[in-house]
Each structure stands twice: as C-alpha cells, then as structure tokens.
C-alpha positions, 0 to 999 in steps of 0.5 A: 693293117697297112694304109693304101698308098697313093698311086705314086709313092716315089720321090723325084730323086735326090736333092737336098731337103730342109730339116723337118721335111716330110715323106710318105712311108711305103710301109705303113702309109704314114707321113713322117719327117725324113730324119725318122726315115731311110730312102731306098733306090733301085741299083742298076740291076734292079735291087733295092738298096738303102741310101743312108745319105740321100744322095744316090740317083734315081727316084726313091722309096722312103720307109720308117727307119726301124727294123719292124717297118723294113721287115713289113715292107719286104713282107708286103712287097712294098718296094714292088708296089711303089717302083711298079716293077719287079724288085730284087730283094736281097734276103739279108736286106734288113740285116745289111741296112742295120750293118750300114747304120752301125758302120755309119756310127762307127765311122763318125766315132773315128772321125771324131777321135781324129778331130780329137774329141774322144778320149779313151782309158779309164783315167782320161774318161774319168778326168773328162767327167770331173772337168765337165768336158764329156758330152757322152760316156762310151762303155764297151758292151762287154766291159767289166761291170765294175769299171762301168759302175765307177765311171757312171757313179763319177758321171752322176756325181759331176753332173749338173742340171744344165748338162745331159750326158749320154751313156752309150754301150752298143759296141763291143771293145773289138769294134771300139778298137777298130773305130779308134785305131788302138787296142783294148778300148773299154771305156771312152768319153766324147767331148762336145763339138760338131764331130761328136754331135754327128756321132751321137746323131748316127748312134741314135739312128742306129738304136732307133732302127733296132728298138723301134723307139723314138729314143734309144732304149734304157740299155743303149742310151740312157739319156738322149742329148738335146738339140742333135739332128741326124744326118 
C-alpha cells in the first residue's frame, strides 16, 4: 500500500543539487537519493514527461527510477495528485521512459568511442583485457556463445584483486553498430576514463530501471564498478 503524500510533493523547479540529495517519491511516498529517481515535469500541453537531465523548466515530481514504480505511479494517478490538476498521460510513458534511458546510455557510449575510450573487435578487446586497460567488457546480446566464453575466460585470467571489470550485454549488435558508427560490432572493451565512467553510470541506471534492483542483474552486469555516479 502506498503512503499518503504530503500536500505539496512538487520540487521548486530545476536547479543543481548536490550528490546525495534526497526527494520524495510520488509513487511510494518514500524518500530516496535523487540518483535513484527520475524527475517528471509537465509539458506545455499538460503531459507528464521525463526530465532525465533534471533541467526542464517548471516544478517537478520525482519517481523512483524503476519500471515497477512508474507503472504504479500511473495506475495510482500519482501525477495528477502531485500536480493537483489533470495530467495527460501517454499510454506508452513507461516504455518511452525506458527507451530514453537506453538512448542516453548509447549516446554516452558513442561519446566514449569518439574520445577513443572504446575498442571493438575480438583481437583488440582481448589485447585490452590482457594489457589491463579494460574497465568494462561489452558483448552484444546476440553474440555467439563461443566468443563470449573465450573473452570472459581471458578477463578472469587477467583480473586481479584490485580491479573490477563490468561485463555488459544489454545491447544488440545492431545497437552497438549505430553507437560506434561501424558494422558488425559484437565485442567491445571500454577503457578507463571519465567518458567511460559516464557510459557505465547511464548503463547502470538503465538496468536498474528494467530490473528494479539496486545493482544490475547477473545477466546484464555481473559486477558493478565502484566509485561511479549516475548523472
């Protein structure tokens, strides 16, 4: 059962907030860090829209950044209660929010590639693992099992106790092709650096939305890198 919300669950508008700041979830009535939430505002037409970057004008409502919480928010008319007015709800708000999170992660991957923090191709990925340069190992979700097993074995063989390598496989080869601007991307390695960290943070946010878990599920990210903050 959802908690009763206070009379005014809206924020005061977009502004910079310190890491660790908290907001009330309009879906559950719980208080959470903003890194675990998504801000929603009203469009000029009165429709609820996600504000992933927390920059859109107007007062906003915060929802825990999981698919289940957003489904509950829609079902319980949490947006209308919080905004105290009729709110237009797109029938695909939940799915479109997930697509935006996915797009944000892929855009960050493209930026990391342009910054030369991503290498693609089996041989280059294997070399990055052996040389200790890889911060994350990416497999296309439709990659052949044999190639996945071989690179995973290389990663385990080269790993040390002080370094954690995330294994990420939420994107298809076609999605990786578009992000990197090249054909037939099946395996890639993300190299350490700010651009890579930004991608991993957005990837984790996307997988948390899908799974509802504090950490990505075993299939999508077997280990969570330490010291990374969502944008």
